[in-house]
MIPA-746036 format. One line per field, with one value per residue (C-alpha): chain; x, y, z; residue number from 1. Coordinates in steps of 0.05 Angstrom, whole numbers, plus 5000, padded with zeros to 4 digits. Each point is the difference from the previous one (the first is absolute). Layout:
REM MIPA-746036
unit = (A|...)
x = (X|...)
y = (Y|...)
z = (Z|...)
pos = (NUM|...)
END
This chain:
REM MIPA-746036
unit = (A|A|A|A|A|A|A|A|A|A|A|A|A|A|A|A|A|A|A|A|A|A|A|A|A|A|A|A|A|A|A|A|A|A|A|A|A|A|A|A|A|A|A|A|A|A|A|A|A|A|A|A|A|A|A|A|A|A|A|A|A|A|A|A|A|A|A|A|A|A|A|A|A|A|A|A|A|A|A|A|A|A|A|A|A|A|A|A|A|A|A|A|A|A|A|A|A|A|A|A|A|A|A|A|A|A|A|A|A|A|A|A|A|A|A|A|A|A|A|A|A|A|A|A|A|A|A|A|A|A|A|A|A|A|A|A|A|A|A|A|A|A|A|A|A|A|A|A|A|A|A|A|A|A|A|A|A|A|A|A|A|A|A|A|A|A|A|A|A|A|A|A|A|A|A|A|A|A|A|A|A|A|A|A|A|A|A|A|A|A|A|A|A|A|A|A|A|A|A|A|A|A|A|A|A|A|A|A|A|A|A|A|A|A|A|A|A|A|A|A|A)
x = (3619|4966|5042|5019|5005|5043|4982|4986|4934|5000|5064|4987|5036|4974|4936|5016|5010|4937|4966|5026|4984|4928|4992|5031|4948|5068|4985|5057|5021|4998|5070|4992|5069|4995|5056|5001|5013|5063|4968|5039|5063|4990|5054|4942|4984|5060|5019|4940|5007|5081|4972|4956|4938|4931|4973|5017|4963|5021|4980|5015|5079|5004|5006|4982|5014|4990|4936|5000|5040|4936|4958|5043|5006|4923|4987|5044|4970|4939|4985|4924|4971|5068|5018|5054|4963|4960|5049|5065|4970|4968|5059|5045|4951|4991|5069|5012|4952|5035|5067|4972|4985|5062|5031|4958|4940|5026|5062|4965|4931|5041|5048|4919|4970|5057|5005|4927|4988|5061|4990|5061|4962|5035|5072|4987|4962|5051|4991|4928|5006|5049|4958|4927|4994|5048|4942|4955|5024|4997|4932|4981|5025|4954|4943|5011|5003|4932|4966|5007|4990|4977|5070|5065|5029|4936|4984|4929|5014|5048|5075|5067|5002|4937|5034|5063|4971|4935|5041|5036|4949|4953|5052|5010|4923|5010|5063|4958|4955|5045|5000|5069|4983|4960|5062|5017|4983|4994|4984|4956|4956|4948|5023|4922|4977|5059|5010|4926|5026|5049|4952|4943|5059|5012|4929|5003|5062|4962|4935|5047|4982|5056|5025|4970|5045|5054|4984|5054|4981|5016|4972|4929|4998)
y = (2842|5058|5066|5007|5058|5012|5061|5034|5024|5078|5003|5049|4975|4926|5037|5036|4929|4969|5058|4991|4918|5019|5053|4949|4941|4956|4941|4996|4957|5045|4990|5048|5006|5019|5049|4998|4931|5009|4970|5042|4986|4918|4963|4986|5075|5024|4947|5036|5077|5013|5061|4978|5038|4998|4986|4943|4972|4928|4986|4928|4989|5081|5049|5073|5049|5074|5027|5040|4947|4951|5050|5005|4922|4988|5047|4967|4934|5009|5070|5007|5035|5051|5032|5045|5031|4992|5045|5042|5055|4963|4958|5061|5025|4938|4991|5074|4992|4932|5031|5072|4954|4955|5058|5051|4963|4931|5027|5058|4964|4944|5046|5012|4945|4956|5032|5004|4930|4974|5046|5043|5062|5039|4984|5023|5046|5049|4954|5001|5087|4987|4954|5012|5071|4963|4941|5055|5036|4932|4990|5067|4980|4950|5032|5053|4941|4958|5073|4990|4933|4925|4969|5028|4993|5023|4920|4975|4947|4996|4994|4979|5065|4981|4931|5045|5054|4971|4963|5057|5048|4955|4979|5077|4992|4945|5041|5056|4970|4971|5032|5030|5036|5051|5029|5021|5050|4966|5046|4947|4974|4983|4984|4972|5068|5050|4966|4982|4983|4953|4967|4987|4973|4954|4983|4973|4956|4973|4981|4964|4928|4958|5061|4965|4934|5047|5038|4990|4945|5020|5069|4971|4993)
z = (1809|5034|5006|5078|5038|5066|5039|5066|5033|4996|4957|4948|4955|5007|4992|4934|4975|5018|4967|4931|5010|5012|4951|4944|5025|5013|5034|5060|5054|5069|5037|5069|5034|5069|5017|5061|5004|4954|4941|4950|5027|4995|4957|4952|4996|4989|4944|4966|5025|5026|5027|5048|4969|4978|4957|4954|4948|4969|4938|4991|5001|4988|5066|4994|5056|5008|5002|4933|4973|5011|4968|4942|4992|5012|4938|4960|5017|5006|4949|5007|5033|4989|5068|4962|4942|4931|4966|5001|5046|5054|5007|5007|5059|5040|4996|5027|5057|5018|4994|5044|5053|5004|5002|5051|5034|5020|5044|5044|5002|5031|5051|5019|5009|5030|5061|5012|4987|5050|5043|4990|4994|5050|4987|4925|5013|4954|4947|4996|4998|4947|4960|5003|4956|4954|4997|5003|4943|4956|5019|4978|4926|5003|5026|4933|4948|5043|4989|4929|4983|5039|4995|5014|4921|4974|4975|4982|5066|5054|4971|5040|5030|5042|5026|5017|5029|5044|5051|5019|5004|5038|5052|5009|5015|5055|5029|5004|5050|5053|5061|4990|4943|5039|5027|4947|4941|4938|4945|4968|5062|4986|4935|4964|5030|4982|4924|4965|4942|5027|5044|4953|4961|5052|4998|4928|5018|5062|4957|4945|4994|5035|5043|5065|4995|5002|5061|5053|5041|5072|4976|5014|5075)
pos = (1|2|3|4|5|6|7|8|9|10|11|12|13|14|15|16|17|18|19|20|21|22|23|24|25|26|27|28|29|30|31|32|33|34|35|36|37|38|39|40|41|42|43|44|45|46|47|48|49|50|51|52|53|54|55|56|57|58|59|60|61|62|63|64|65|66|67|68|69|70|71|72|73|74|75|76|77|78|79|80|81|82|83|84|85|86|87|88|89|90|91|92|93|94|95|96|97|98|99|100|101|102|103|104|105|106|107|108|109|110|111|112|113|114|115|116|117|118|119|120|121|122|123|124|125|126|127|128|129|130|131|132|133|134|135|136|137|138|139|140|141|142|143|144|145|146|147|148|149|150|151|152|153|154|155|156|157|158|159|160|161|162|163|164|165|166|167|168|169|170|171|172|173|174|175|176|177|178|179|180|181|182|183|184|185|186|187|188|189|190|191|192|193|194|195|196|197|198|199|200|201|202|203|204|205|206|207|208|209|210|211|212|213|214|215|216|217|218|219|220|221)
END
């Protein structure tokens, strides 16, 4: 049975798994969930993921959810090409970057982008002001790393670090283009001008085979 992925357009968490599937060349069946219609709260979906979140991987009778758990599952199920390194040193660097993203980048990025996406920027002005410097500090770390080598973990090609981090950086770029963002002094904006190494890395990710199939459909309008 073909592996199925249940995902939502614009979800950075879903995007992580879509990128991994494309990088590994794993055939999959796309199951696009409409969050606006609360399909993620349907009984059938909650039977797979009782948290009602995306993404979900279904491999026959086996179900995996939480984005990084999905990446780990794919790595064991489809080992080549490896996304978590070819030796202990690479694996350690990749997992360190993944853990740093989960601990230090994901939350402040969402604290910036979600109010800008959904028109809540005025009521969340203080939240954005607090989160933006934290995002800036993490982006500076990425900039320094990418000034030394083309991929985040110094691997020969893209790794799970790209799958985990790129969707959040690209979502941040989309948010900074919203008209409401002009009312904030975002220290990292415009992102591709202020962070040239990050910009070049984003372009490399965007040139990968299969990338266009992962791009959020509703962003194309």
